[in-house]
SEZA-319193 format. One record per atom (N, C-alpha, C): residue number from 1; residue in three letters; atom name; chain; y, z, x. Coordinates in nm, 4 decimals. Each point is the difference from the previous one (the first is absolute). Last residue first. Example, Ala and Ser with C-alpha at 12.3 -4.5 7.8 and 13.67 -1.06 7.14 Angstrom:
<nodes>
n, res, atom, chain, c2, c3, c1
2, SER, N, A, -0.2250, 0.7080, 1.2850 .
2, SER, CA, A, 0.1190, 0.0060, 0.0820 .
2, SER, C, A, 0.1090, 0.0730, -0.0770 .
1, ALA, N, A, -0.5720, -0.0070, 0.0290 .
1, ALA, CA, A, 0.1190, 0.0000, -0.0890 .
1, ALA, C, A, 0.1200, 0.0000, 0.0900 .
</nodes>
This chain:
<nodes>
n, res, atom, chain, c2, c3, c1
81, ALA, N, A, -1.7009, -0.7999, -2.1077 .
81, ALA, CA, A, -0.0341, -0.1423, 0.0150 .
81, ALA, C, A, -0.0102, -0.0689, -0.1322 .
80, MET, N, A, 0.0813, 0.4781, 0.0914 .
80, MET, CA, A, 0.1176, -0.0825, -0.0184 .
80, MET, C, A, -0.0307, -0.1494, 0.0083 .
79, MET, N, A, -0.3291, 0.3472, 0.0735 .
79, MET, CA, A, 0.0470, 0.0120, -0.1381 .
79, MET, C, A, 0.1179, -0.0929, -0.0283 .
78, MET, N, A, -0.1780, 0.0347, 0.4411 .
78, MET, CA, A, -0.0999, -0.0601, -0.0877 .
78, MET, C, A, 0.0501, -0.0006, -0.1454 .
77, ALA, N, A, 0.2533, 0.2200, 0.3254 .
77, ALA, CA, A, 0.0108, -0.1447, 0.0181 .
77, ALA, C, A, -0.0968, -0.0720, -0.0927 .
76, ASP, N, A, -0.0264, 0.4674, 0.0160 .
76, ASP, CA, A, 0.1239, -0.0415, -0.0677 .
76, ASP, C, A, 0.0167, -0.1509, 0.0086 .
75, LEU, N, A, -0.3481, 0.1864, 0.2435 .
75, LEU, CA, A, -0.0327, -0.0002, -0.1429 .
75, LEU, C, A, 0.1217, -0.0366, -0.0839 .
74, LEU, N, A, 0.0609, 0.0505, 0.4625 .
74, LEU, CA, A, -0.0842, -0.1166, -0.0267 .
74, LEU, C, A, -0.0355, -0.0093, -0.1476 .
73, GLU, N, A, 0.2311, 0.3790, 0.1449 .
73, GLU, CA, A, 0.0884, -0.1166, 0.0059 .
73, GLU, C, A, -0.0781, -0.1285, -0.0277 .
72, CYS, N, A, -0.2375, 0.4065, 0.0316 .
72, CYS, CA, A, 0.0777, -0.0044, -0.1245 .
72, CYS, C, A, 0.0968, -0.1186, -0.0015 .
71, CYS, N, A, -0.2569, 0.0889, 0.3953 .
71, CYS, CA, A, -0.0823, -0.0500, -0.1104 .
71, CYS, C, A, 0.0816, -0.0135, -0.1283 .
70, TYR, N, A, 0.2576, -0.0273, 0.4684 .
70, TYR, CA, A, -0.0731, 0.0993, -0.0783 .
70, TYR, C, A, -0.0722, -0.0656, -0.1168 .
69, VAL, N, A, 0.1178, -0.2319, 0.4757 .
69, VAL, CA, A, 0.0460, 0.0049, -0.1380 .
69, VAL, C, A, -0.0849, 0.1033, -0.0730 .
68, SER, N, A, 0.1386, -0.1856, 0.5491 .
68, SER, CA, A, -0.0836, 0.0687, -0.0990 .
68, SER, C, A, 0.0681, 0.0036, -0.1361 .
67, PHE, N, A, -0.0165, -0.2196, 0.5465 .
67, PHE, CA, A, 0.0669, -0.0099, -0.1288 .
67, PHE, C, A, -0.0905, 0.0673, -0.1019 .
66, THR, N, A, 0.0757, -0.0221, 0.5748 .
66, THR, CA, A, -0.0844, 0.0327, -0.1146 .
66, THR, C, A, 0.0857, -0.0072, -0.1252 .
65, THR, N, A, 0.0350, -0.2518, 0.5185 .
65, THR, CA, A, 0.0485, 0.0966, -0.0978 .
65, THR, C, A, -0.1015, 0.0197, -0.1123 .
64, VAL, N, A, -0.1201, -0.2667, 0.3756 .
64, VAL, CA, A, 0.1133, 0.0745, 0.0545 .
64, VAL, C, A, 0.0436, 0.1112, -0.0944 .
63, GLY, N, A, -0.3666, -0.2804, -0.1064 .
63, GLY, CA, A, -0.0149, 0.0059, 0.1447 .
63, GLY, C, A, 0.1098, 0.0816, 0.0656 .
62, ASP, N, A, -0.0459, -0.0526, -0.4738 .
62, ASP, CA, A, 0.0181, -0.1352, 0.0537 .
62, ASP, C, A, -0.0132, -0.0047, 0.1515 .
61, VAL, N, A, -0.1831, 0.3083, -0.4501 .
61, VAL, CA, A, 0.0512, 0.0080, 0.1359 .
61, VAL, C, A, 0.0099, -0.1420, 0.0546 .
60, TRP, N, A, -0.0357, 0.2950, -0.5059 .
60, TRP, CA, A, -0.0216, -0.1236, 0.0760 .
60, TRP, C, A, 0.0592, 0.0206, 0.1385 .
59, VAL, N, A, -0.1675, 0.3234, -0.4617 .
59, VAL, CA, A, 0.0705, -0.0195, 0.1267 .
59, VAL, C, A, -0.0399, -0.1333, 0.0613 .
58, VAL, N, A, 0.0105, 0.3318, -0.4804 .
58, VAL, CA, A, -0.0614, -0.1180, 0.0590 .
58, VAL, C, A, 0.0867, -0.0355, 0.1198 .
57, LYS, N, A, -0.0586, 0.5093, -0.2344 .
57, LYS, CA, A, 0.0766, -0.1200, 0.0340 .
57, LYS, C, A, -0.0920, -0.1137, 0.0421 .
56, ASP, N, A, -0.0974, 0.4810, -0.0925 .
56, ASP, CA, A, 0.0392, -0.0628, -0.1262 .
56, ASP, C, A, 0.0853, -0.1246, 0.0226 .
55, GLY, N, A, -0.3144, 0.1453, 0.3864 .
55, GLY, CA, A, 0.0375, 0.0965, -0.1035 .
55, GLY, C, A, 0.0296, -0.0694, -0.1315 .
54, GLU, N, A, -0.0642, -0.3386, 0.3111 .
54, GLU, CA, A, 0.0325, 0.1242, 0.0717 .
54, GLU, C, A, 0.0511, 0.0982, -0.1039 .
53, ILE, N, A, -0.2674, -0.5231, 0.0233 .
53, ILE, CA, A, 0.0442, 0.1213, -0.0693 .
53, ILE, C, A, 0.0305, 0.1103, 0.1015 .
52, ARG, N, A, 0.0416, -0.5622, 0.0598 .
52, ARG, CA, A, -0.0964, 0.1103, 0.0037 .
52, ARG, C, A, 0.0630, 0.1212, -0.0685 .
51, ALA, N, A, 0.0786, -0.5774, 0.1289 .
51, ALA, CA, A, 0.0246, 0.1166, -0.0861 .
51, ALA, C, A, -0.1113, 0.1028, 0.0121 .
50, THR, N, A, 0.0738, -0.4555, 0.2125 .
50, THR, CA, A, -0.0300, 0.1233, 0.0741 .
50, THR, C, A, 0.0174, 0.1261, -0.0836 .
49, ALA, N, A, 0.0994, -0.4671, -0.1354 .
49, ALA, CA, A, -0.1447, 0.0260, 0.0029 .
49, ALA, C, A, -0.0371, 0.1284, 0.0728 .
48, PHE, N, A, 0.4501, -0.1697, -0.0123 .
48, PHE, CA, A, -0.0389, 0.0481, -0.1322 .
48, PHE, C, A, -0.1471, 0.0414, -0.0021 .
47, ILE, N, A, 0.1634, -0.2126, 0.3861 .
47, ILE, CA, A, 0.0450, 0.1396, -0.0093 .
47, ILE, C, A, -0.0405, 0.0588, -0.1344 .
46, GLU, N, A, -0.0900, -0.4516, 0.0768 .
46, GLU, CA, A, -0.0810, 0.0772, 0.0943 .
46, GLU, C, A, 0.0418, 0.1472, 0.0027 .
45, LYS, N, A, 0.2452, -0.3151, -0.2655 .
45, LYS, CA, A, -0.1324, 0.0308, -0.0563 .
45, LYS, C, A, -0.0875, 0.0813, 0.0941 .
44, PRO, N, A, 0.5420, 0.0216, -0.0314 .
44, PRO, CA, A, -0.1002, -0.0786, 0.0733 .
44, PRO, C, A, -0.1413, 0.0424, -0.0437 .
43, ALA, N, A, 0.3573, 0.2474, -0.1932 .
43, ALA, CA, A, -0.0172, -0.1359, -0.0518 .
43, ALA, C, A, -0.0972, -0.0852, 0.0816 .
42, ILE, N, A, 0.1841, 0.4686, 0.0529 .
42, ILE, CA, A, -0.1429, -0.0214, -0.0264 .
42, ILE, C, A, -0.0278, -0.1391, -0.0556 .
41, ARG, N, A, 0.4469, 0.1527, 0.1100 .
41, ARG, CA, A, -0.0822, 0.0222, 0.1204 .
41, ARG, C, A, -0.1484, -0.0223, -0.0229 .
40, ALA, N, A, 0.3374, -0.0165, -0.3568 .
40, ALA, CA, A, -0.0080, -0.1209, 0.0832 .
40, ALA, C, A, -0.0897, 0.0168, 0.1224 .
39, PHE, N, A, 0.1478, 0.3102, -0.3812 .
39, PHE, CA, A, -0.1398, -0.0313, 0.0293 .
39, PHE, C, A, -0.0178, -0.1189, 0.0951 .
38, ARG, N, A, 0.4437, 0.1698, -0.1358 .
38, ARG, CA, A, -0.0841, 0.1199, 0.0148 .
38, ARG, C, A, -0.1416, -0.0331, 0.0481 .
37, LEU, N, A, 0.3150, -0.3484, -0.1164 .
37, LEU, CA, A, 0.0281, 0.0625, 0.1297 .
37, LEU, C, A, -0.0923, 0.1195, 0.0247 .
36, THR, N, A, -0.1899, -0.3799, -0.3229 .
36, THR, CA, A, 0.1179, 0.0863, 0.0036 .
36, THR, C, A, 0.0158, 0.0622, 0.1379 .
35, ARG, N, A, -0.3685, -0.2762, -0.1498 .
35, ARG, CA, A, 0.1181, -0.0855, 0.0187 .
35, ARG, C, A, 0.1293, 0.0812, 0.0041 .
34, VAL, N, A, -0.4335, 0.1848, -0.0914 .
34, VAL, CA, A, 0.0038, -0.0393, 0.1418 .
34, VAL, C, A, 0.1158, -0.0950, 0.0294 .
33, GLN, N, A, -0.0884, 0.1534, -0.4525 .
33, GLN, CA, A, 0.0584, 0.1019, 0.0866 .
33, GLN, C, A, 0.0084, -0.0438, 0.1462 .
32, LYS, N, A, -0.2150, -0.2691, -0.3379 .
32, LYS, CA, A, 0.1468, -0.0010, -0.0125 .
32, LYS, C, A, 0.0636, 0.0972, 0.0986 .
31, GLU, N, A, -0.4723, -0.0106, -0.0133 .
31, GLU, CA, A, 0.0495, -0.1323, 0.0370 .
31, GLU, C, A, 0.1528, -0.0087, -0.0082 .
30, LEU, N, A, -0.3494, 0.3634, -0.0784 .
30, LEU, CA, A, 0.1241, 0.0178, 0.0744 .
30, LEU, C, A, 0.0626, -0.1329, 0.0410 .
29, ASN, N, A, -0.3744, 0.2441, -0.3655 .
29, ASN, CA, A, 0.0458, -0.1285, 0.0522 .
29, ASN, C, A, 0.1358, 0.0205, 0.0665 .
28, VAL, N, A, -0.4453, 0.3284, -0.1192 .
28, VAL, CA, A, 0.1451, -0.0100, 0.0048 .
28, VAL, C, A, 0.0379, -0.1326, 0.0644 .
27, VAL, N, A, -0.4391, 0.2616, -0.2563 .
27, VAL, CA, A, 0.0378, -0.1112, 0.0866 .
27, VAL, C, A, 0.1507, -0.0170, -0.0135 .
26, ALA, N, A, -0.3719, 0.4293, -0.0757 .
26, ALA, CA, A, 0.1169, -0.0752, -0.0466 .
26, ALA, C, A, 0.0243, -0.1119, 0.0999 .
25, THR, N, A, -0.4074, 0.4041, -0.1640 .
25, THR, CA, A, 0.0581, -0.0979, 0.0912 .
25, THR, C, A, 0.1227, -0.0632, -0.0643 .
24, SER, N, A, -0.3471, 0.4852, -0.0284 .
24, SER, CA, A, 0.0730, -0.1098, -0.0627 .
24, SER, C, A, 0.0601, -0.0925, 0.1069 .
23, GLY, N, A, -0.2412, 0.4129, 0.0992 .
23, GLY, CA, A, -0.0835, -0.1159, -0.0282 .
23, GLY, C, A, 0.0719, -0.1164, -0.0658 .
22, ASN, N, A, 0.1695, 0.4353, 0.1803 .
22, ASN, CA, A, -0.0680, 0.0223, -0.1277 .
22, ASN, C, A, -0.0856, -0.1196, -0.0425 .
21, LEU, N, A, 0.2731, -0.0050, 0.3984 .
21, LEU, CA, A, -0.1068, 0.0993, 0.0165 .
21, LEU, C, A, -0.0773, 0.0245, -0.1294 .
20, PHE, N, A, 0.2354, -0.4787, 0.0677 .
20, PHE, CA, A, 0.0420, 0.1397, -0.0044 .
20, PHE, C, A, -0.1203, 0.0931, 0.0100 .
19, THR, N, A, 0.1559, -0.5292, 0.1491 .
19, THR, CA, A, -0.1083, 0.0784, -0.0586 .
19, THR, C, A, 0.0383, 0.1466, 0.0147 .
18, LEU, N, A, 0.2587, -0.5129, 0.0126 .
18, LEU, CA, A, 0.0034, 0.1430, 0.0297 .
18, LEU, C, A, -0.1164, 0.0669, -0.0708 .
17, LYS, N, A, 0.1519, -0.5156, 0.1705 .
17, LYS, CA, A, -0.0875, 0.0736, -0.0912 .
17, LYS, C, A, -0.0004, 0.1445, 0.0471 .
16, LEU, N, A, 0.3739, -0.4142, 0.0629 .
16, LEU, CA, A, -0.0737, 0.1128, 0.0560 .
16, LEU, C, A, -0.0875, 0.0604, -0.1078 .
15, ARG, N, A, 0.2748, -0.5044, 0.1182 .
15, ARG, CA, A, -0.0464, 0.1023, -0.0934 .
15, ARG, C, A, -0.0755, 0.1077, 0.0769 .
14, TYR, N, A, 0.2067, -0.4483, 0.1368 .
14, TYR, CA, A, 0.0766, 0.1244, 0.0158 .
14, TYR, C, A, -0.0343, 0.1040, -0.1062 .
13, GLY, N, A, -0.2393, -0.4233, 0.0631 .
13, GLY, CA, A, 0.1164, -0.0037, -0.0873 .
13, GLY, C, A, 0.0824, 0.1265, 0.0030 .
12, LYS, N, A, -0.5078, 0.0573, 0.1345 .
12, LYS, CA, A, 0.0840, -0.1192, 0.0102 .
12, LYS, C, A, 0.1191, 0.0113, -0.0942 .
11, LEU, N, A, -0.1924, 0.4629, 0.1592 .
11, LEU, CA, A, -0.0568, -0.1180, -0.0647 .
11, LEU, C, A, 0.0940, -0.1186, 0.0218 .
10, PRO, N, A, -0.1181, 0.5357, 0.2110 .
10, PRO, CA, A, 0.0932, -0.1120, -0.0144 .
10, PRO, C, A, -0.0736, -0.1212, -0.0569 .
9, THR, N, A, -0.1150, 0.5292, -0.0623 .
9, THR, CA, A, -0.0573, -0.1268, 0.0431 .
9, THR, C, A, 0.1047, -0.1089, -0.0183 .
8, VAL, N, A, -0.0664, 0.5803, 0.0319 .
8, VAL, CA, A, 0.0841, -0.1138, -0.0348 .
8, VAL, C, A, -0.0660, -0.1246, 0.0564 .
7, SER, N, A, -0.1503, 0.5530, -0.1459 .
7, SER, CA, A, 0.0008, -0.1179, 0.0867 .
7, SER, C, A, 0.0997, -0.1024, -0.0500 .
6, LYS, N, A, -0.0179, 0.4567, -0.1605 .
6, LYS, CA, A, -0.1261, -0.0022, 0.0734 .
6, LYS, C, A, -0.0022, -0.1172, 0.0979 .
5, LEU, N, A, 0.4146, 0.3112, -0.2520 .
5, LEU, CA, A, -0.0593, -0.1289, 0.0341 .
5, LEU, C, A, -0.1275, 0.0162, 0.0811 .
4, VAL, N, A, 0.2988, 0.3533, -0.1381 .
4, VAL, CA, A, -0.0698, -0.0493, -0.1185 .
4, VAL, C, A, -0.0735, -0.1305, 0.0288 .
3, ALA, N, A, 0.2480, 0.4710, 0.2496 .
3, ALA, CA, A, -0.0537, -0.1349, 0.0159 .
3, ALA, C, A, -0.0781, -0.0382, -0.1249 .
2, ASP, N, A, 0.4030, 0.3497, -0.0442 .
2, ASP, CA, A, -0.1374, -0.0065, 0.0472 .
2, ASP, C, A, -0.0442, -0.1451, 0.0118 .
1, MET, N, A, 0.5109, 0.1854, 0.0489 .
1, MET, CA, A, -0.0906, -0.0655, -0.0929 .
1, MET, C, A, -0.1395, -0.0024, 0.0628 .
</nodes>
């Protein structure tokens, strides 16, 4: 998949603002997801705030491990909210 993300901005309330290369934006609310086993590693607010872009993924690093989520998975989460 070609990179489509330009930037990511962590917001309060476990939300991410995604900015795409075409100029459009989306805000994804991950408040419910951080309570699941899949996303539990990014639940600490200091880790959630480290979100950055790597290609077509949003990546978090907790100092030891890296957790990443593809853009399409984040957009799916947004649609299911």
